[in-house]
C-alpha positions as CSV (number, residue, x, y, z in Angstrom):
1,E,0.0,0.0,0.0
2,K,2.8,2.4,0.9
3,V,4.6,1.7,-2.4
4,A,1.3,2.4,-4.2
5,V,1.0,5.7,-2.4
6,R,4.5,6.6,-3.3
7,L,3.7,5.8,-7.0
8,G,0.5,7.8,-6.9
9,L,-1.7,4.9,-7.8
10,T,-5.4,4.7,-7.5
11,R,-7.1,2.1,-5.3
12,F,-8.0,0.2,-8.5
13,A,-4.5,0.3,-10.0
14,T,-3.0,-0.7,-6.6
15,G,-5.0,-4.0,-6.7
16,A,-5.5,-4.6,-10.4
17,L,-2.0,-3.6,-11.5
18,L,0.7,-3.4,-8.8
19,T,-0.4,-6.2,-6.5
20,A,-1.7,-8.4,-9.3
21,A,1.6,-8.2,-11.2
22,L,3.6,-9.0,-8.1
23,T,1.5,-12.0,-6.9
24,A,1.4,-13.5,-10.4
25,L,5.1,-14.1,-10.2
26,P,5.1,-17.6,-8.5
27,E,3.1,-19.4,-11.2
28,T,5.1,-17.6,-13.9
29,M,8.3,-18.6,-12.3
30,I,7.2,-22.3,-12.0
31,A,6.6,-22.3,-15.7
32,I,10.0,-20.7,-16.4
33,L,11.8,-23.0,-14.0
34,S,10.1,-26.1,-15.5
35,R,11.9,-25.2,-18.8
36,I,15.2,-24.7,-17.1
37,Q,14.9,-28.0,-15.2
38,G,13.9,-29.9,-18.4
39,G,12.0,-33.2,-18.6
40,L,8.4,-33.9,-19.5
41,S,7.3,-34.1,-15.9
42,Y,8.6,-30.6,-15.2
43,L,6.9,-29.3,-18.4
44,E,3.6,-30.9,-17.3
45,V,3.8,-29.1,-13.9
46,G,4.7,-25.8,-15.6
47,A,1.8,-26.0,-18.0
48,G,-0.5,-27.2,-15.2
49,S,0.5,-24.3,-13.0
50,I,-0.5,-21.9,-15.7
51,L,-3.8,-23.5,-16.5
52,G,-4.7,-24.0,-12.9
53,A,-3.7,-20.6,-11.7
54,P,-7.1,-18.9,-12.1
55,S,-9.0,-21.6,-10.3
56,I,-8.5,-20.4,-6.8
57,T,-8.9,-16.7,-7.5
58,I,-11.9,-16.7,-9.8
59,L,-13.8,-19.7,-8.4
60,V,-13.1,-19.2,-4.7
61,G,-11.5,-15.9,-3.9
62,A,-13.7,-13.6,-5.8
63,P,-17.0,-15.1,-4.5
64,I,-15.7,-14.9,-0.9
65,V,-14.8,-11.2,-1.3
66,V,-18.1,-10.4,-2.9
67,L,-19.9,-12.0,0.0
68,A,-17.8,-9.9,2.4
69,H,-18.2,-6.7,0.4
70,H,-19.0,-3.7,2.7
71,R,-20.9,-1.7,0.1
72,R,-18.0,0.5,-0.8
73,P,-18.4,1.4,-4.5
74,V,-16.5,-0.9,-6.8
75,N,-14.5,0.5,-9.7
76,A,-16.2,-0.3,-13.1
77,G,-12.8,-1.6,-14.2
78,V,-13.3,-4.7,-12.0
79,S,-16.3,-6.0,-14.0
80,R,-14.5,-4.9,-17.2
81,N,-11.5,-7.0,-16.2
82,Y,-13.7,-10.1,-15.9
83,L,-15.2,-9.4,-19.3
84,L,-11.8,-9.1,-20.8
85,F,-10.7,-12.3,-19.1
86,A,-13.7,-14.1,-20.6
87,A,-12.9,-12.6,-24.1
88,I,-9.3,-13.5,-24.0
89,F,-8.7,-16.7,-22.1
90,L,-11.0,-19.2,-23.8
91,P,-10.2,-18.0,-27.4
92,S,-6.5,-18.2,-26.5
93,I,-6.8,-21.8,-25.2
94,L,-8.8,-22.8,-28.3
95,A,-6.2,-21.2,-30.5
96,L,-3.5,-23.2,-28.7
97,L,-5.3,-26.4,-29.4
98,L,-5.6,-25.5,-33.1
99,L,-2.0,-24.4,-33.4
100,P,0.3,-27.4,-33.0
101,E,3.4,-25.6,-34.5
102,L,5.6,-23.8,-32.0
103,F,6.1,-20.8,-34.2
104,F,2.4,-20.0,-34.2
105,R,2.2,-20.7,-30.5
106,Y,5.0,-18.3,-29.8
107,A,3.4,-15.7,-32.0
108,L,0.2,-16.0,-29.9
109,A,2.3,-15.8,-26.7
110,F,4.0,-12.6,-27.9
111,G,0.6,-11.1,-28.8
112,L,-0.8,-11.9,-25.4
113,M,2.1,-10.3,-23.6
114,I,1.9,-7.2,-25.7
115,L,-1.9,-7.1,-25.1
116,Y,-1.3,-7.0,-21.4
117,V,1.1,-4.1,-21.6
118,Q,-1.6,-2.1,-23.4
119,L,-4.3,-3.1,-20.9
120,A,-1.9,-2.3,-18.0
121,R,-1.4,1.2,-19.4
122,G,-5.2,1.7,-19.4
123,I,-5.4,0.5,-15.8
124,Y,-2.6,2.9,-14.8
125,R,-4.2,5.9,-16.5
126,E,-7.7,5.3,-15.3
127,E,-9.0,7.9,-13.0
128,G,-10.2,7.0,-9.5
129,E,-9.7,7.5,-5.8
130,L,-6.0,7.5,-4.9
131,M,-4.7,4.9,-2.5
132,E,-4.4,6.4,1.0
133,S,-1.3,6.0,3.1
134,G,-1.2,2.7,4.9
135,S,0.4,1.8,8.2
136,R,4.2,1.3,8.4
137,T,5.6,-1.9,7.1
138,V,7.0,-4.6,9.4
139,L,10.6,-3.5,8.7
140,E,9.8,0.2,9.3
141,R,8.2,-0.7,12.6
142,V,11.1,-2.9,13.7
143,L,13.7,-0.3,12.7
144,R,11.5,2.6,13.7
145,A,12.1,4.5,10.5
146,N,10.1,5.6,7.5
147,S,12.0,4.7,4.3
148,I,11.1,3.8,0.7
149,A,14.2,1.6,0.8
150,L,12.9,-0.5,3.7
151,M,9.5,-0.8,1.9
152,L,11.2,-2.1,-1.3
153,I,13.4,-4.5,0.7
154,Q,10.3,-6.0,2.4
155,V,8.5,-6.3,-0.9
156,S,11.5,-7.9,-2.7
157,S,12.3,-10.3,0.1
158,S,8.6,-11.4,0.2
159,L,8.7,-12.0,-3.5
160,A,11.9,-14.0,-3.2
161,L,10.4,-16.2,-0.5
162,M,7.3,-16.8,-2.7
163,I,9.4,-17.8,-5.7
164,Y,11.6,-20.0,-3.5
165,A,8.6,-21.7,-2.0
166,A,7.0,-22.1,-5.5
167,D,10.2,-23.8,-6.8
168,S,10.3,-26.1,-3.8
169,F,6.6,-26.9,-4.3
170,M,7.3,-27.8,-7.9
171,E,10.0,-30.3,-6.9
172,E,7.5,-32.1,-4.7
173,V,4.8,-32.2,-7.4
174,V,7.2,-33.5,-10.0
175,A,8.0,-36.4,-7.7
176,S,4.3,-37.4,-7.5
177,V,2.6,-40.2,-9.3
178,D,0.7,-37.9,-11.7
179,P,2.5,-34.6,-12.0
180,L,-0.1,-33.0,-14.3
181,A,-3.1,-33.8,-12.1
182,Y,-1.3,-32.8,-8.9
183,S,-0.2,-29.5,-10.4
184,L,-3.7,-28.6,-11.4
185,L,-5.1,-29.5,-8.0
186,L,-2.2,-28.3,-5.7
187,S,-0.3,-25.7,-7.7
188,P,-2.9,-23.0,-7.3
189,L,-2.7,-23.5,-3.5
190,G,1.0,-23.0,-3.7
191,T,1.1,-20.1,-6.2
192,C,-2.2,-18.3,-6.0
193,L,-3.4,-18.6,-2.4
194,E,-1.5,-15.5,-1.4
195,E,-3.8,-13.4,-3.7
196,V,-6.8,-14.8,-1.8
197,L,-5.2,-14.1,1.6
198,V,-4.3,-10.6,0.6
199,A,-7.8,-10.0,-0.7
200,A,-9.3,-11.4,2.5
201,Y,-7.0,-9.1,4.5
202,W,-8.1,-6.1,2.6
203,S,-11.8,-7.1,3.0
204,L,-11.4,-7.4,6.7
205,R,-10.0,-3.8,6.7
206,R,-13.1,-2.7,4.7
207,K,-11.2,-2.4,1.5
208,A,-13.1,-4.9,-0.5
209,D,-13.0,-2.7,-3.6
210,V,-9.2,-3.0,-3.6
211,A,-9.5,-6.7,-2.9
212,L,-11.8,-7.2,-5.9
213,S,-9.5,-5.1,-8.0
214,L,-6.6,-7.4,-7.1
215,L,-8.5,-10.6,-7.9
216,S,-9.9,-9.3,-11.2
217,G,-6.5,-7.9,-12.2
218,E,-4.9,-11.2,-11.3
219,N,-7.2,-13.0,-13.6
220,L,-6.5,-10.5,-16.4
221,I,-2.7,-10.9,-16.2
222,Q,-3.2,-14.7,-16.0
223,S,-5.1,-14.7,-19.2
224,T,-2.5,-12.6,-21.0
225,F,1.1,-12.1,-19.8
226,V,1.2,-15.2,-17.6
227,L,-0.3,-17.4,-20.3
228,G,2.1,-16.0,-22.8
229,A,5.1,-16.7,-20.6
230,G,3.7,-20.2,-20.0
231,I,3.6,-20.8,-23.7
232,F,7.1,-19.7,-24.2
233,A,8.4,-21.8,-21.3
234,T,6.4,-25.0,-21.7
235,G,4.6,-25.0,-25.1
236,M,1.3,-25.5,-23.1
237,Y,0.6,-28.9,-24.7
238,L,-2.4,-30.1,-22.7
239,P,-5.2,-32.6,-23.3
240,P,-7.7,-30.8,-25.6
241,N,-11.1,-31.8,-24.2
242,T,-10.4,-31.3,-20.5
243,T,-8.5,-28.1,-21.1
244,T,-11.4,-26.7,-23.1
245,I,-13.8,-27.5,-20.3
246,V,-11.6,-25.9,-17.7
247,A,-11.4,-22.8,-19.8
248,L,-15.2,-22.8,-20.2
249,I,-15.6,-23.1,-16.4
250,Y,-13.4,-20.0,-15.9
251,T,-15.2,-18.1,-18.6
252,T,-18.6,-18.9,-17.0
253,A,-17.4,-17.7,-13.6
254,A,-15.9,-14.5,-15.1
255,L,-19.1,-13.6,-17.0
256,A,-21.2,-14.3,-13.9
257,L,-19.0,-12.1,-11.7
258,A,-19.0,-9.3,-14.2
259,A,-22.8,-9.4,-14.4
260,I,-23.3,-9.6,-10.6
261,L,-20.9,-6.7,-10.0
262,R,-22.4,-4.5,-12.7
263,A,-26.0,-5.2,-11.6
264,G,-25.2,-4.7,-7.9
265,A,-26.9,-8.0,-7.2
266,R,-27.1,-9.6,-3.7
267,P,-23.8,-11.0,-2.6
268,T,-25.3,-14.5,-2.2
269,T,-25.8,-14.7,-5.9
270,V,-22.1,-15.6,-6.2
271,L,-22.5,-18.9,-4.3
272,P,-23.2,-21.1,-7.4
273,I,-19.8,-20.0,-8.7
274,T,-18.1,-21.9,-5.9
275,L,-19.7,-25.1,-7.1
276,L,-17.7,-24.8,-10.3
277,Y,-14.6,-25.3,-8.2
278,A,-15.7,-28.8,-7.4
279,L,-16.2,-29.5,-11.1
280,Y,-12.7,-28.1,-11.7
281,M,-11.2,-30.5,-9.2
282,A,-13.0,-33.5,-10.6
283,L,-11.7,-32.6,-14.1
284,A,-8.2,-32.1,-12.8
285,L,-8.2,-35.6,-11.3
286,Y,-8.9,-37.2,-14.7
287,M,-6.6,-35.1,-16.8
288,K,-3.9,-37.1,-18.3
289,P,-0.8,-35.8,-20.2
290,I,-0.7,-36.1,-24.0
291,Y,3.0,-36.6,-24.4
């Protein structure tokens, strides 16, 4: 929050851009590390971490935050992010299934990453309420000093710990009987649970609007930059039928969330979305690699 204040970001940009980009690093790093490690099992885990990343945030985290919403106005960009996710993720997955050649896959990946840069510029420039100054960070309280350097040290060290934990998590999943299925089931817990925890923390502090901005921005970056990085790193060769259904589940949830937020419907209307997570888990258990 204090970094966002220093950068002059709005509440929407703090969640949808700054925090979303930082918390998307673990699943991205798993995909990159899977290429460096080499081996089909590692590539399966890397591809599974990319495909499974939105499951926790869009099927569990967002409904929980909507239920806890304290009636603070939500930026229109939140519902727009979910509509963009629906418009980008499913077509991208279908395009991957129709493009077996790596050249065309890489072209798609490059296009997705460029698209995110353009969308991020729009989020940054969008007008809105500025993020107010938060309390001092842990390091600032310990050292009894206000310093941008201490803030950056805390942020960078937290990111380093997340990436280290994600790498260690990947090693455990690769050693399992079915790396692809386990990565789809467990990888989101290792890479994307922090987004849900941060969003829950903000909701408890009556900043549900920032929490929803984070979760929607997270899904947006997962459908563009993260997916593009995953294609470059792993090729994203996944079973067609199950992968398509997973993408359809995400799209259904995104469209429902966009409609609920735009209409200002009762928070309880999001409860059916959580049932889709059970369907996702069932599909993950039966997904087999195509190598």
